N, C-alpha and C positions, 0 to 999 in steps of 0.2 A: 160350458157347464160350471156351476158353482163348485169350488174346490173343497172336497171333503178330506179330512185328515183324521186317521184313527190314532187314538192315544192308548197304547197298550201297557198294562201293568203286568210285569212278569217277575218271577223269582227263580233264580238258578237255571236259566234257560240258555240254549244255544241261539243267539240272536240271528245267526246266519240261516238257521233252519226254520225259524218261527214264521216268517212271512209265507212260506209255502204251506206250513201246517195250518195256518189261519186262513189261507186263501185270500190274502190281502191283494186288492186291486187298485188301491189308492195310495196317496202319500200316508206315511205313518211315523209316529214317534214311539219307540220302544224304550221303556225304562226298566232295566233288568237289575234287581237287587240280588247281588251275587258275591259280595265279599271283597270286591276290588273295583278300581276305577278304570274306565276305558271309554273311548268314544270312537264309533265307526259309522260309516255312511255307505249305503249301496242302493242300487236300483233293483226293483222287482216288478215285472209286468208293467213297466212304464211309470211306476210310482217311486218316489224318493223316500227311502227309509233312513231315519236318523236314530241311532241306538246309543243310549246312555247307560253305562253300567255303573253301579254305585254300591258302596259297602253297607250303608245304613238300611234299616228295615222299617216296615210300616206302610200299609197300603195308602194311607192318606198322604204321606210324604211322596210316595211314588206318583200318585195322580197329580199332586201339586207341581212336581218337577216337570211332568209331561205338559201340563197346562201352561207353565211358565215359558216353555220353549215352543209352544204351538204357534203356528202362523197361518193355518188354514182358515178359510172363511167359516166353514162348519167343522166342528170337532165331534168325533164319535168315540166315546169312552169304551174301553174293552178290557177283557182279561185274556191271559195266555191260553185258556182252554176254550175259547170261542172259535168256531169255524164259520166264516161268512159265506153266504150264498152269492153266486154270480150276480152282479148288478146291484149290490148293496149300496154302492156310492150314488148311483142314479136314483135309487129309491129314497135315500135320505135327502138328496137335493130337491127332488120333486115334492116331497112332503113339506119342506120349508117354502117352496114356491107356492104351494097350495095354501099355506098358512103364513102369510107375510108378517103377521103380528106376533108369531111364535118366537120365543127366545130359546125354548127347550122343547124337544119332542121325544117321547119314548116310543120304542118299537118292540115288536114281539120277537121272541127267540124260542126255539124248541129246547126244552130242558127236561131233565129227569123229573118224574112226578113228585119225588120226595123234596125237590127244591123249588117247585113251582109256586110262586107267590102271587102271580098275576097273569092275565092274558087279556089283551085289549080286544073285546068283541066288536066294539064300534068306536069310531073316533069320539073323543070327548075332551073337555077341559080338565086339567088336573088342578085341584084346589086343596084347601086345608084339610078337608075330611077324607081325601083319598090319595094323598101323596106318599104315604109310608110303605107302599107295596113294591116299589120299583128298585131293582138293583142298578148299580151304576152302569153296568155294561149295556143296559137298555137305553141309555141316555145319549142323545145328540143335542148339540147346542150351537148357537151363534157365538163364536169366540169373543167377538167384541162386546157382546152383552154380558158374558161372564167376567171379562176383564173390567168392563165399565162398572159393574156392580160390586166388584171387589170380593167376590165369593171364592172360597177355597174349601178343601176337605179338612176335616178335623184330624189332628194327630193323636187324639186320645182313643179313637174307636177304629175297629177293623183289624184285619189280620196283621200281626206283628206289633199291635199297639196294646195299651194297658187293658182296654175293654174290648170284648170279643168282636162285636160287629155293630153296625148302625151308622157308619160314616156316610152311606148312601142316603138314608133318610134325613140325616142332619144337613147334608148338602142341599137336597131339594127344599127342606124347611127354610134354609137361609136364602135360597133363590126366591121363594114365595115372599119371604119377609122383605126382600129388596125390591119387590114389585115386578119381577120377571113373569112373563106369560108362559105357562106350561101346558102342553097338549099331549094327548096319547093317540098314536096312529096304529092301525090294525095290520100293517104290512109286517110279515115275518122275514127278517133279513139274515138270520143265521141260526146256529145251533150250538149248544154247550156240549163239549166232549166230557162225559162224566168222569169225575175223579173224586177221591176222598177229600172232604173238607179239611182245610188247613187249620180251622179254628173250632168247629163244632165237635164237641166230645160228649154229646148227649144232654138231656134236659136235667142238668145237675145244679148244684148250688151256684157255681160261677155263672152259668147261663142266666139264671133268674136274677142274680145280683147285678150282673152287667146290664141286663135289660132294664132293671130299675134305675140305674144311673142314666141310661139313655133316655128313658121316659121323662126324667126330671129335666133334661136338656130340651126335649121336644115339647113337653106339655106344661112345664112350670108347676104351679100349684095344683093343677088338675092331674098330676102324674099318678097319684094313688088311684083315682077313679079309672084312668085309662089302663092301669096295670090290672085292676080287677076285671075290667071289660075284656082285656086280652086273655086272661086266664079262663073266664067263662066261655069265650068264643072258641078256645082251642083246648079245653081241658081234656078231651078224649085223647089227645096226642101228647100235649106237654105235661099232663099230670098223670100219666100212666104209671110212673115209678114213684112219684111223691104225691102227697095230698095237696089239694088246692090251698089249704091253710098254710102249709109249709112253704109252698112256692110263693104265695103272696107275702109271707114273712120275709123271705129272701129278697124279693123285689122291693119291699118297703125299706129294708136295710140299705139297698143301693140308692133308693130315692133320698133317704136321709143323709147319706154320705155326700151325694151331689148337692143337696140343699146346703149342707154345712160349708162345702167348698165355695158355694156361690156367695156366701157372706163373710168369708174369712180371707 
């Protein structure tokens, strides 16, 4: 069977216990951002686990480190709070066998309703108009396709970075830009163990400002239009504490900063 390797982003975790907690059944690379440097390797349920502890922070750096060390034919990105279902490795391998031209496939996970941004009801192609809904832990990929395209995760966005989140959307954006083929599969292969978000502190000024910066990177000169579309579509949730006008003003400020940086 095609070799699947899970790439786990962790922060301050016991790497010896993590494999059992996550129900890992395949090879895996765990990058643990914990304030010190260490490397260890062990076997769990027939899989080889390589654990890299590092002092630096930032989810983009974490995922890039795991991807740099990856050697599996298929890689499955994950977070420390994911628990996989039995047989996930076979499900991932079978999906790629069924879609031989796929470079990336996203899968379903059971998550808390407050964090649900997508659920694949039927298999479909992921394109420019629908790529922005998927978290990184939903993504599996052919390693050679990622390395060949030279794609990596932004160090500016995500937990531990300057801007709150968005590294997942930027990554898929770059994959599409490089011509990779992205698909969505309906198989549910795991669940998220609920925890408090490490970055979300409410729909406040920073949330809207950071999203404005992200939209400039994603949509270029159309960022303002997409920002307004986002606020209209989700105003009952995101504009509960602030007015739509104020939220848009904060997003515009983020867009303008990112635009200034792009030309200086």
